[in-house]
C-alpha positions as CSV (number, residue, x, y, z in Angstrom):
1,M,69.0,-154.1,69.9
2,L,67.0,-151.2,68.7
3,L,67.3,-147.5,69.5
4,L,64.2,-145.2,69.6
5,L,65.1,-141.7,68.3
6,Q,63.2,-138.6,68.9
7,Q,61.2,-138.9,65.6
8,N,59.9,-142.2,66.5
9,M,62.1,-144.1,64.1
10,L,63.3,-147.4,64.9
11,L,67.0,-148.3,64.3
12,G,68.7,-151.7,64.3
13,P,72.2,-152.7,64.1
14,D,72.2,-153.0,60.3
15,S,70.6,-149.6,59.9
16,P,72.7,-146.6,58.3
17,P,74.5,-144.2,60.7
18,V,72.5,-141.3,61.7
19,T,74.1,-137.9,60.8
20,A,74.0,-134.4,62.0
21,E,75.4,-131.0,61.5
22,V,78.5,-130.4,63.7
23,P,77.9,-127.3,65.6
24,D,80.7,-124.6,65.4
25,V,82.1,-124.2,68.8
26,V,85.4,-122.4,68.0
27,G,85.6,-119.3,70.3
28,D,83.5,-121.0,72.8
29,S,85.0,-122.3,76.5
30,Q,86.0,-125.7,76.7
31,A,83.3,-126.4,79.1
32,A,80.7,-124.8,76.7
33,G,81.9,-126.3,73.5
34,T,82.1,-130.0,75.1
35,A,78.6,-129.5,76.5
36,T,77.2,-128.4,73.0
37,L,78.9,-131.2,71.0
38,E,77.9,-134.0,73.6
39,G,74.5,-132.6,73.8
40,D,74.0,-133.2,70.1
41,G,75.3,-136.6,70.5
42,F,79.2,-136.3,69.6
43,V,82.1,-137.7,71.5
44,V,84.7,-134.9,72.3
45,S,88.4,-135.2,72.4
46,V,90.7,-132.4,73.6
47,V,94.0,-131.4,72.3
48,Q,95.9,-128.4,74.0
49,A,98.1,-125.9,72.2
50,Y,99.7,-122.4,72.7
51,S,97.8,-119.4,71.3
52,S,99.0,-115.7,71.6
53,T,95.5,-114.6,70.2
54,V,92.9,-117.1,71.8
55,P,92.5,-116.7,75.7
56,A,93.5,-119.8,77.6
57,G,90.6,-122.0,77.9
58,D,88.9,-121.2,74.6
59,I,88.6,-123.2,71.5
60,I,91.1,-122.4,68.8
61,S,89.8,-124.9,66.3
62,Q,87.7,-127.9,65.8
63,S,87.7,-131.0,63.4
64,P,85.4,-131.9,61.7
65,A,84.6,-128.0,61.2
66,G,81.3,-126.4,62.3
67,G,78.7,-127.1,59.7
68,A,80.1,-130.3,58.4
69,T,77.8,-133.2,58.7
70,A,79.2,-136.2,60.7
71,D,77.7,-139.6,62.3
72,I,76.3,-139.2,65.7
73,G,78.6,-140.6,68.3
74,S,81.5,-139.8,66.0
75,T,84.5,-137.9,67.7
76,V,85.0,-134.1,67.3
77,I,88.5,-133.0,68.1
78,I,88.6,-129.7,69.7
79,V,92.0,-127.7,70.2
80,V,91.9,-125.8,73.4
81,S,94.2,-122.7,74.0
82,I,96.5,-122.8,77.1
83,G,97.6,-119.4,76.3
84,D,101.0,-118.0,75.2
85,A,103.9,-120.2,74.8
86,P,106.7,-119.5,77.2
87,A,109.3,-117.3,76.0
88,Q,112.6,-118.9,74.9
89,G,114.6,-117.2,77.6
90,D,112.5,-118.6,80.3
91,Q,114.2,-121.0,82.8
92,V,112.7,-123.5,85.1
93,R,114.6,-124.4,88.4
94,D,115.0,-128.2,88.5
95,G,115.1,-129.4,92.0
96,R,116.3,-132.9,91.2
97,R,119.7,-131.4,89.9
98,R,120.7,-129.7,93.1
99,G,119.0,-126.6,92.3
100,R,120.7,-125.9,88.8
101,V,118.6,-123.6,86.6
102,L,118.0,-125.2,83.2
103,P,116.5,-123.6,80.0
104,L,112.8,-124.5,79.5
105,F,113.6,-125.6,75.9
106,G,116.5,-127.6,74.8
107,R,119.1,-129.3,76.6
108,G,120.0,-128.6,80.3
């Protein structure tokens, strides 16, 4: 199987991997960052994390970092903010336990 690239190069199964510079998407929205990375031929894997400084839905970090060189088709991991972490004192009502109020973290 051969792959035809934009630069009219033919690559076969024994050809070395094609590399590209990884775009810097830190600070972009998840949708925009994903579109940029996928548009450049990378696969995107999303991890979510709390952040008190980055708005929910925006990218906190990525690996490999923007500016690094990586194989086309390789995975770029983006860490997306889900906003502030809940305060330790926040509680959640667990309807399965007859309305008993349980702490959000730790034992109930």
